[in-house]
C-alpha positions in Angstrom: 11.0 47.1 86.8 7.7 46.0 88.1 7.4 45.9 91.8 7.9 43.0 94.1 5.9 40.8 95.0 6.5 39.9 98.8 4.2 37.0 100.8 4.5 37.1 104.8 4.1 34.4 106.9 3.1 34.2 110.7 5.8 33.3 113.0 3.5 31.1 114.4 2.8 28.9 111.4 6.4 29.0 110.6 7.2 27.7 114.3 4.7 24.9 113.8 5.5 23.4 110.5 9.4 23.8 110.8 10.4 24.3 115.1 10.2 20.4 115.5 13.7 20.6 113.6 15.1 21.8 116.1 18.0 19.5 117.6 17.2 18.3 121.5 19.2 20.9 123.4 20.0 22.8 120.8 18.8 26.9 121.8 16.0 27.8 119.6 16.9 31.4 119.6 20.3 29.9 117.6 19.2 27.3 115.7 17.8 27.7 112.4 17.5 23.9 111.5 13.9 25.0 110.8 14.3 28.2 108.6 17.2 26.0 106.4 14.4 23.5 106.6 12.1 26.3 104.9 14.6 28.0 102.7 14.8 24.9 100.5 11.3 24.1 100.7 10.3 27.3 99.5 13.1 27.3 96.8 12.2 24.0 95.6 8.8 25.9 94.9 9.7 29.0 93.2 12.2 27.4 91.2 9.8 25.6 89.8 7.8 28.4 88.9 10.3 30.2 87.8 9.7 32.1 84.1 12.4 34.7 84.6 15.1 35.8 87.3 14.4 36.8 90.3 15.9 37.8 93.6 14.8 36.7 96.7 14.7 38.9 100.0 14.0 38.5 103.2 12.9 40.5 106.3 10.8 40.3 109.7 7.8 42.8 109.9 4.8 43.0 112.6 5.4 44.3 116.0 3.9 43.3 119.7 0.8 41.7 118.3 3.1 39.5 116.4 5.9 38.4 113.5 5.8 37.8 110.5 9.0 36.4 107.3 8.3 39.1 104.7 9.9 36.9 101.4 9.8 39.6 98.5 10.8 37.9 94.9 12.2 40.9 92.6 11.0 41.2 89.6 7.3 40.1 91.0 6.2 38.9 87.8 9.1 36.2 88.0 7.3 34.0 89.3 3.4 34.0 88.9 0.6 33.1 91.6 3.5 33.9 93.9 1.3 33.4 97.0 -0.3 29.8 96.0 3.2 28.5 94.4 4.8 29.6 98.4 1.8 28.7 100.5 3.3 24.7 100.2 6.4 26.1 102.2 3.9 27.1 104.4 0.5 29.0 105.0 0.7 32.5 103.2 -0.6 35.1 105.4 -0.5 38.3 103.2 0.8 38.8 99.6 1.2 42.6 98.3 3.3 44.6 96.0 6.3 47.3 96.5 9.7 47.6 97.3 12.1 46.7 99.6 11.9 47.3 103.3 15.4 49.1 103.8 18.2 46.3 105.4 16.3 43.1 103.8 18.0 40.1 103.8 19.2 38.6 100.4 18.4 34.9 100.2 19.3 33.9 97.1 19.3 34.4 92.9 16.5 32.0 91.5 15.6 31.2 88.1 13.1 28.3 85.6 14.8 25.4 88.1 17.9 26.7 89.5 18.6 28.9 92.9 22.1 29.9 94.4 22.6 31.1 98.1 23.2 34.8 98.3 26.0 35.2 100.9 26.8 39.0 102.0 30.6 40.8 101.6 32.6 38.5 104.1 30.9 35.1 102.7 28.2 34.6 105.1 24.2 33.6 104.4 21.8 35.1 106.2 19.1 32.8 108.5 16.3 34.2 110.6 16.1 31.3 113.5 12.6 30.3 114.8 12.8 29.9 117.8 12.4 32.1 120.8 12.2 35.7 120.7 15.6 37.3 120.5 14.9 41.2 119.5 12.9 44.2 120.8 9.1 43.2 121.8 9.8 39.9 121.1 11.1 40.2 117.5 13.2 37.4 116.3 16.2 37.9 114.9 18.9 37.1 111.6 22.2 35.4 112.1 25.0 35.5 110.2 26.5 32.0 109.6 29.2 30.7 106.8 27.9 27.6 106.3 
């Protein structure tokens, strides 16, 4: 099977594009409305361009100097031109091929024209808040939601 294709979205770009979707008074460390809007835009673009079945996963990468949301499509050849296809959802900071990071969160199963959000065995979805820092060295976190 071809390796996964991975695109990176800088946290600052995600916040610039989607952070205004956090409702007034909501805690941006826990509100995932921006992530859900990004997820919808990204999956719409990926399913429109998909040439085969694939799994989409995500995780955070980075450190002291900044963070990026890594999104992987496996197999990588299921969405030709991944960076160009994903860019309308948010500018792509980098692209590469390689294995998924251990602990990657499954996001969706895609096919041409369709996407199915993937849940863990407890029935929850993985979502990434783009708000205030929640982890070590300001790392963004991942929340599990039943809706």
